[in-house]
Every structure is written in structure tokens, then in C-alpha cells.
TORVO-745649 format. One record per residue: residue number from 1; residue in three letters; x, y, z of N, C-alpha, C, O in turn. Coordinates in Angstrom, 1 decimal. Example, Ala and Ser with C-alpha at 12.3 -4.5 7.8 and 13.67 -1.06 7.14 Angstrom:
% TORVO-745649
{segu 1,ALA,{13.2,-5.7,7.8},{12.3,-4.5,7.8},{13.2,-3.3,7.8},{14.2,-3.3,8.5}}
{segu 2,SER,{12.8,-2.2,7.1},{13.7,-1.1,7.1},{12.9,0.0,7.9},{13.4,1.1,8.0}}
This chain:
% TORVO-745649
{segu 1,UNK,{-191.8,-1.5,68.8},{-191.7,-0.1,68.5},{-190.3,0.4,68.3},{-189.4,0.1,69.1}}
{segu 2,UNK,{-190.0,1.0,67.2},{-188.7,1.5,67.0},{-188.6,3.0,67.3},{-189.5,3.7,67.0}}
{segu 3,UNK,{-187.4,3.3,67.7},{-187.2,4.8,68.0},{-186.5,5.4,66.8},{-185.6,4.8,66.2}}
{segu 4,UNK,{-187.0,6.5,66.4},{-186.4,7.2,65.3},{-185.2,8.1,65.8},{-185.4,8.8,66.8}}
{segu 5,UNK,{-184.1,7.9,65.2},{-182.9,8.7,65.6},{-183.0,10.1,65.0},{-183.2,10.2,63.8}}
{segu 6,UNK,{-182.7,11.1,65.8},{-182.8,12.4,65.3},{-181.4,12.8,64.8},{-180.4,12.8,65.6}}
{segu 7,UNK,{-181.3,13.1,63.5},{-180.0,13.4,63.0},{-179.8,15.0,63.0},{-180.7,15.7,62.7}}
{segu 8,UNK,{-178.6,15.4,63.3},{-178.4,16.8,63.3},{-178.4,17.4,61.9},{-177.8,16.7,61.0}}
{segu 9,UNK,{-178.9,18.5,61.7},{-179.0,19.1,60.4},{-177.6,19.7,60.0},{-176.9,20.2,60.9}}
{segu 10,UNK,{-177.2,19.7,58.8},{-175.9,20.3,58.4},{-175.8,21.8,58.7},{-174.7,22.3,58.8}}
{segu 11,UNK,{-176.9,22.5,58.7},{-176.8,23.9,58.9},{-176.6,24.3,60.4},{-176.2,25.4,60.7}}
{segu 12,UNK,{-176.8,23.3,61.3},{-176.6,23.7,62.7},{-175.2,23.3,63.2},{-175.0,23.2,64.5}}
{segu 13,UNK,{-174.3,22.9,62.3},{-173.0,22.5,62.8},{-172.3,23.7,63.4},{-172.4,24.8,62.9}}
{segu 14,UNK,{-171.5,23.5,64.4},{-170.7,24.5,65.0},{-169.4,24.7,64.3},{-168.9,23.9,63.5}}
{segu 15,UNK,{-168.8,25.9,64.6},{-167.5,26.1,64.0},{-166.4,25.2,64.5},{-166.5,24.8,65.7}}
{segu 16,UNK,{-165.5,24.8,63.7},{-164.4,24.0,64.3},{-163.6,24.8,65.3},{-163.6,26.0,65.3}}
{segu 17,UNK,{-162.8,24.1,66.1},{-162.0,24.7,67.1},{-161.0,25.7,66.5},{-160.8,26.8,67.0}}
{segu 18,UNK,{-160.4,25.3,65.4},{-159.4,26.2,64.7},{-160.1,27.4,64.1},{-159.4,28.4,63.9}}
{segu 19,UNK,{-161.4,27.3,63.7},{-162.0,28.5,63.1},{-162.6,29.5,64.1},{-162.9,30.6,63.7}}
{segu 20,UNK,{-162.6,29.1,65.3},{-163.1,30.0,66.4},{-162.1,31.1,66.6},{-160.9,30.9,66.6}}
{segu 21,UNK,{-162.6,32.3,67.0},{-161.7,33.4,67.3},{-161.1,33.2,68.7},{-161.8,32.6,69.6}}
{segu 22,UNK,{-159.9,33.6,68.9},{-159.2,33.5,70.2},{-159.9,34.4,71.2},{-160.5,35.4,70.8}}
{segu 23,UNK,{-159.8,34.1,72.4},{-160.4,34.9,73.5},{-159.5,36.1,73.7},{-158.4,36.0,74.1}}
{segu 24,UNK,{-160.0,37.3,73.4},{-159.3,38.5,73.5},{-159.0,38.9,74.9},{-157.9,39.5,75.2}}
{segu 25,UNK,{-159.8,38.5,75.9},{-159.6,38.9,77.3},{-158.3,38.3,77.8},{-157.7,38.9,78.7}}
{segu 26,UNK,{-157.8,37.2,77.3},{-156.6,36.6,77.8},{-155.4,37.3,77.3},{-154.3,37.3,77.9}}
{segu 27,UNK,{-155.5,38.0,76.1},{-154.3,38.7,75.5},{-154.4,40.2,75.6},{-153.3,40.9,75.5}}
{segu 28,UNK,{-155.5,40.8,75.7},{-155.7,42.2,75.7},{-155.4,42.8,77.1},{-156.1,42.6,78.0}}
{segu 29,UNK,{-154.3,43.6,77.2},{-153.9,44.2,78.5},{-155.0,45.1,79.1},{-155.0,45.4,80.3}}
{segu 30,UNK,{-155.8,45.7,78.2},{-156.9,46.6,78.8},{-157.9,45.8,79.5},{-158.6,46.4,80.4}}
{segu 31,UNK,{-158.1,44.6,79.3},{-159.2,43.8,79.9},{-158.7,42.9,81.0},{-159.5,42.3,81.8}}
{segu 32,UNK,{-157.3,42.8,81.2},{-156.8,42.0,82.3},{-156.9,42.7,83.6},{-156.4,43.8,83.7}}
{segu 33,UNK,{-157.5,42.1,84.6},{-157.6,42.7,85.9},{-156.6,42.0,86.8},{-156.3,40.8,86.7}}
{segu 34,UNK,{-156.1,42.8,87.8},{-155.2,42.1,88.8},{-156.0,41.1,89.6},{-157.2,41.4,89.9}}
{segu 35,UNK,{-155.4,40.1,90.0},{-156.1,39.0,90.8},{-156.3,39.5,92.2},{-155.5,40.3,92.8}}
{segu 36,UNK,{-157.4,39.1,92.8},{-157.7,39.4,94.2},{-156.7,38.6,95.0},{-156.3,37.5,94.6}}
{segu 37,UNK,{-156.3,39.1,96.2},{-155.4,38.3,97.0},{-156.0,37.0,97.4},{-157.2,36.9,97.7}}
{segu 38,UNK,{-155.2,36.0,97.4},{-155.7,34.6,97.7},{-155.9,34.6,99.2},{-155.5,35.5,100.0}}
{segu 39,UNK,{-156.6,33.5,99.6},{-156.8,33.4,101.1},{-155.5,33.2,101.8},{-155.3,33.7,102.9}}
{segu 40,UNK,{-154.6,32.5,101.2},{-153.3,32.2,101.8},{-152.6,33.6,102.0},{-152.0,33.8,103.1}}
{segu 41,UNK,{-152.6,34.4,101.0},{-152.0,35.7,101.1},{-152.6,36.6,102.2},{-151.9,37.3,102.9}}
{segu 42,UNK,{-153.9,36.5,102.3},{-154.6,37.3,103.3},{-154.2,36.8,104.7},{-154.0,37.6,105.6}}
{segu 43,UNK,{-154.1,35.5,104.9},{-153.8,35.0,106.2},{-152.3,35.4,106.6},{-152.1,35.8,107.7}}
{segu 44,UNK,{-151.4,35.3,105.6},{-150.0,35.6,105.9},{-149.9,37.1,106.2},{-149.2,37.5,107.1}}
{segu 45,UNK,{-150.7,37.9,105.6},{-150.7,39.4,105.9},{-151.2,39.6,107.3},{-150.7,40.4,108.0}}
{segu 46,UNK,{-152.3,38.9,107.7},{-152.8,39.0,109.1},{-151.7,38.6,110.1},{-151.5,39.2,111.1}}
{segu 47,UNK,{-151.0,37.5,109.8},{-150.0,37.0,110.7},{-148.8,37.9,110.8},{-148.1,37.9,111.8}}
{segu 48,UNK,{-148.5,38.6,109.7},{-147.3,39.5,109.7},{-147.6,40.9,110.3},{-146.7,41.7,110.5}}
{segu 49,UNK,{-148.9,41.2,110.6},{-149.2,42.5,111.2},{-148.5,42.5,112.6},{-148.4,41.5,113.3}}
{segu 50,UNK,{-148.1,43.7,113.1},{-147.5,43.8,114.4},{-148.3,43.3,115.6},{-147.8,42.7,116.5}}
{segu 51,UNK,{-149.6,43.4,115.5},{-150.5,43.0,116.5},{-150.8,41.5,116.4},{-151.2,40.8,117.4}}
{segu 52,UNK,{-150.5,40.9,115.3},{-150.8,39.4,115.1},{-152.2,39.2,114.8},{-153.0,40.2,114.5}}
{segu 53,UNK,{-152.7,38.0,115.0},{-154.1,37.7,114.7},{-154.6,36.5,115.5},{-153.7,35.8,116.1}}
{segu 54,UNK,{-155.8,36.3,115.5},{-156.4,35.1,116.2},{-157.0,34.2,115.2},{-157.2,34.5,114.1}}
{segu 55,UNK,{-157.3,33.0,115.7},{-157.9,32.0,114.8},{-159.3,32.5,114.4},{-159.6,32.3,113.2}}
{segu 56,UNK,{-160.0,33.1,115.2},{-161.3,33.6,114.9},{-161.2,34.7,113.8},{-162.1,34.7,112.9}}
{segu 57,UNK,{-160.2,35.6,113.8},{-160.0,36.6,112.8},{-159.7,35.9,111.4},{-160.2,36.3,110.4}}
{segu 58,UNK,{-158.9,34.8,111.5},{-158.6,34.1,110.2},{-159.8,33.4,109.7},{-160.0,33.4,108.5}}
{segu 59,UNK,{-160.6,32.9,110.6},{-161.9,32.2,110.2},{-162.8,33.2,109.5},{-163.4,32.9,108.5}}
{segu 60,UNK,{-162.9,34.4,110.0},{-163.7,35.4,109.4},{-163.2,35.9,108.1},{-164.0,36.1,107.2}}
{segu 61,UNK,{-161.9,36.0,108.0},{-161.3,36.5,106.7},{-161.4,35.5,105.6},{-161.4,35.8,104.4}}
{segu 62,UNK,{-161.3,34.2,105.9},{-161.3,33.1,104.9},{-162.6,32.3,104.7},{-162.8,31.8,103.7}}
{segu 63,UNK,{-163.4,32.3,105.8},{-164.6,31.4,105.7},{-164.3,30.0,106.1},{-165.1,29.1,106.0}}
{segu 64,UNK,{-163.0,29.7,106.6},{-162.6,28.4,107.0},{-163.1,28.1,108.4},{-163.4,29.0,109.1}}
{segu 65,UNK,{-163.2,26.8,108.7},{-163.5,26.4,110.1},{-162.3,26.2,110.9},{-161.2,26.2,110.3}}
{segu 66,UNK,{-162.4,26.2,112.2},{-161.3,26.2,113.1},{-160.3,25.1,112.8},{-159.1,25.4,112.8}}
{segu 67,UNK,{-160.7,23.8,112.6},{-159.7,22.8,112.3},{-158.9,23.1,111.0},{-157.7,22.8,110.9}}
{segu 68,UNK,{-159.5,23.7,110.0},{-158.9,24.1,108.8},{-157.8,25.2,109.0},{-156.7,25.1,108.4}}
{segu 69,UNK,{-158.1,26.1,109.8},{-157.2,27.2,110.2},{-156.0,26.6,110.9},{-154.8,26.9,110.5}}
{segu 70,UNK,{-156.2,25.7,111.8},{-155.1,25.1,112.6},{-154.2,24.3,111.6},{-153.0,24.3,111.8}}
{segu 71,UNK,{-154.9,23.5,110.7},{-154.1,22.7,109.8},{-153.3,23.6,108.8},{-152.2,23.2,108.5}}
{segu 72,UNK,{-153.9,24.7,108.4},{-153.1,25.7,107.6},{-151.9,26.2,108.3},{-150.8,26.3,107.7}}
{segu 73,UNK,{-152.1,26.6,109.5},{-151.0,27.1,110.3},{-149.8,26.1,110.4},{-148.7,26.4,110.3}}
{segu 74,UNK,{-150.2,24.9,110.7},{-149.2,23.8,110.9},{-148.6,23.3,109.6},{-147.4,23.2,109.4}}
{segu 75,UNK,{-149.5,23.1,108.6},{-149.0,22.4,107.4},{-148.4,23.4,106.4},{-147.4,23.1,105.8}}
{segu 76,UNK,{-149.0,24.5,106.2},{-148.6,25.5,105.2},{-147.6,26.5,105.8},{-146.5,26.6,105.3}}
{segu 77,UNK,{-148.0,27.2,106.8},{-147.2,28.2,107.4},{-145.9,27.7,108.0},{-144.8,28.2,107.6}}
{segu 78,UNK,{-146.0,26.7,108.8},{-144.8,26.1,109.4},{-144.0,25.2,108.5},{-142.7,25.4,108.4}}
{segu 79,UNK,{-144.6,24.2,107.9},{-143.9,23.2,107.2},{-143.6,23.6,105.7},{-142.4,23.6,105.3}}
{segu 80,UNK,{-144.5,24.0,105.0},{-144.3,24.3,103.6},{-143.6,25.7,103.4},{-142.6,25.7,102.6}}
{segu 81,UNK,{-144.0,26.7,104.0},{-143.4,28.0,103.9},{-142.2,28.2,104.8},{-141.4,29.2,104.6}}
{segu 82,UNK,{-142.1,27.3,105.8},{-141.0,27.4,106.8},{-140.9,28.7,107.5},{-139.8,29.2,107.7}}
{segu 83,UNK,{-142.0,29.3,107.8},{-142.0,30.5,108.6},{-142.1,30.2,110.1},{-142.7,29.2,110.5}}
{segu 84,UNK,{-141.5,31.0,110.9},{-141.5,30.8,112.3},{-142.8,31.4,112.9},{-142.9,32.6,113.0}}
{segu 85,UNK,{-143.7,30.5,113.3},{-144.9,30.9,113.8},{-144.9,31.0,115.3},{-144.6,30.0,116.0}}
{segu 86,UNK,{-145.1,32.1,115.9},{-145.1,32.3,117.3},{-146.5,32.6,117.8},{-147.4,33.1,117.1}}
{segu 87,UNK,{-146.8,32.2,119.1},{-148.1,32.5,119.6},{-147.9,32.9,121.1},{-147.0,32.5,121.8}}
{segu 88,UNK,{-148.9,33.7,121.6},{-148.9,34.0,123.0},{-150.3,34.2,123.4},{-151.2,34.5,122.6}}
{segu 89,UNK,{-150.5,34.0,124.7},{-151.9,34.1,125.3},{-152.0,35.5,125.9},{-151.3,35.8,126.9}}
{segu 90,UNK,{-152.9,36.3,125.4},{-153.2,37.6,125.9},{-154.7,37.7,126.2},{-155.5,37.6,125.4}}
{segu 91,UNK,{-155.0,38.0,127.5},{-156.3,38.2,127.9},{-157.3,37.0,127.5},{-158.4,37.3,127.1}}
{segu 92,UNK,{-156.8,35.8,127.6},{-157.6,34.7,127.3},{-157.7,34.4,125.8},{-158.3,33.4,125.4}}
{segu 93,UNK,{-157.0,35.2,124.9},{-157.0,34.9,123.5},{-155.6,34.6,123.0},{-154.7,35.2,123.4}}
{segu 94,UNK,{-155.5,33.6,122.2},{-154.2,33.2,121.6},{-154.0,34.0,120.4},{-154.8,34.1,119.5}}
{segu 95,UNK,{-152.8,34.7,120.4},{-152.4,35.6,119.3},{-151.3,35.0,118.5},{-150.3,34.5,119.1}}
{segu 96,UNK,{-151.4,34.9,117.2},{-150.4,34.2,116.4},{-149.7,35.3,115.6},{-150.3,36.2,115.1}}
{segu 97,UNK,{-148.4,35.2,115.4},{-147.6,36.1,114.6},{-146.6,35.3,113.9},{-146.1,34.2,114.3}}
{segu 98,UNK,{-146.2,35.8,112.7},{-145.1,35.1,111.9},{-143.9,36.0,112.1},{-143.9,37.2,111.8}}
{segu 99,UNK,{-142.8,35.4,112.5},{-141.5,36.0,112.6},{-140.7,35.8,111.3},{-141.1,34.9,110.5}}
{segu 100,UNK,{-139.7,36.5,111.0},{-138.9,36.3,109.8},{-138.5,34.9,109.7},{-138.3,34.2,110.7}}
{segu 101,UNK,{-138.3,34.4,108.5},{-137.9,33.0,108.3},{-136.5,32.7,108.9},{-135.7,33.6,109.0}}
{segu 102,UNK,{-136.4,31.4,109.4},{-135.1,31.0,110.0},{-134.1,30.9,108.9},{-134.3,30.3,107.8}}
{segu 103,UNK,{-132.9,31.4,109.2},{-131.8,31.3,108.2},{-131.3,29.9,108.2},{-131.2,29.2,109.2}}
{segu 104,UNK,{-130.9,29.4,107.0},{-130.4,28.1,106.9},{-129.0,28.0,107.4},{-128.4,29.0,107.6}}
{segu 105,UNK,{-128.5,26.8,107.7},{-127.2,26.6,108.2},{-126.1,27.2,107.4},{-125.1,27.6,107.9}}
{segu 106,UNK,{-126.2,27.1,106.1},{-125.2,27.7,105.2},{-125.1,29.2,105.3},{-124.0,29.7,105.2}}
{segu 107,UNK,{-126.2,29.8,105.5},{-126.2,31.3,105.7},{-125.5,31.7,107.0},{-124.7,32.6,107.0}}
{segu 108,UNK,{-125.7,30.9,108.0},{-125.0,31.2,109.3},{-123.5,31.0,109.2},{-122.7,31.8,109.7}}
{segu 109,UNK,{-123.1,30.0,108.5},{-121.6,29.7,108.4},{-121.0,30.8,107.5},{-119.8,31.1,107.8}}
{segu 110,UNK,{-121.7,31.3,106.5},{-121.1,32.4,105.7},{-121.0,33.6,106.5},{-120.0,34.4,106.3}}
{segu 111,UNK,{-122.0,33.9,107.3},{-121.9,35.1,108.2},{-120.8,35.1,109.1},{-120.1,36.1,109.4}}
{segu 112,UNK,{-120.4,33.9,109.7},{-119.3,33.8,110.6},{-118.0,33.9,109.9},{-117.0,34.4,110.5}}
{segu 113,UNK,{-117.9,33.6,108.6},{-116.6,33.6,107.9},{-116.3,35.1,107.6},{-115.1,35.4,107.4}}
{segu 114,UNK,{-117.2,35.9,107.5},{-117.0,37.3,107.2},{-116.4,38.1,108.3},{-116.1,39.3,108.1}}
């Protein structure tokens, strides 16, 4: 038994890539929407609030699990962004806050020279 190959008809061919119209949404300023804040931005905002935040609040805001939140705090906040992450234990809950970034050694030496 042989299989018959179905050939595409010439009328059903698609437009070539160059003949297609460009996507107007990418260039039209009326259709461009501002991006929603990223999860990283939301967590940083929570950490910068005067009251600070808990791991549970970060979990609720991002949908991440506890190990992911702790990894984000250590890997991104502390190492990648080089923010000073502080924590304290209040009423049995650990509260995390971000303090201003640590000035580099060159900034300190310039401040002393002035």
C-alpha cells in the first residue's frame, strides 16, 4: 500500500515574511502600556518600606515558596544588588528590611579628602 502525499495548493500559500505588515502595537505609542512591576521590584518595595516585611508577605506577593524567597534574599538582594539586608525578630516574626547600599571604598576615601 502506498501513501498518497498531499501537496499544498498554490492558492493557500501564506504571505512571505517581508510582505507581512509590521506589528503596529510595537511602534504605536497609543497602544503601548506601561509594564506591570516585576516580582523583583515588588519585593524590593516591600523590603524598603519602613515597617519591613516578612517571608510570608513576600510569598503572598510573588507566589514563591519559602526556599525561593530565602534564595532571592541571599542571591539577588545581597549578592547581585549589593543591598544591605537587615533582619530582626519581633513578636516571633522575622522582619526583613533593606538599608541603603554600602558605599564603596573609593567613595569613603573621597569623602575623607574633602
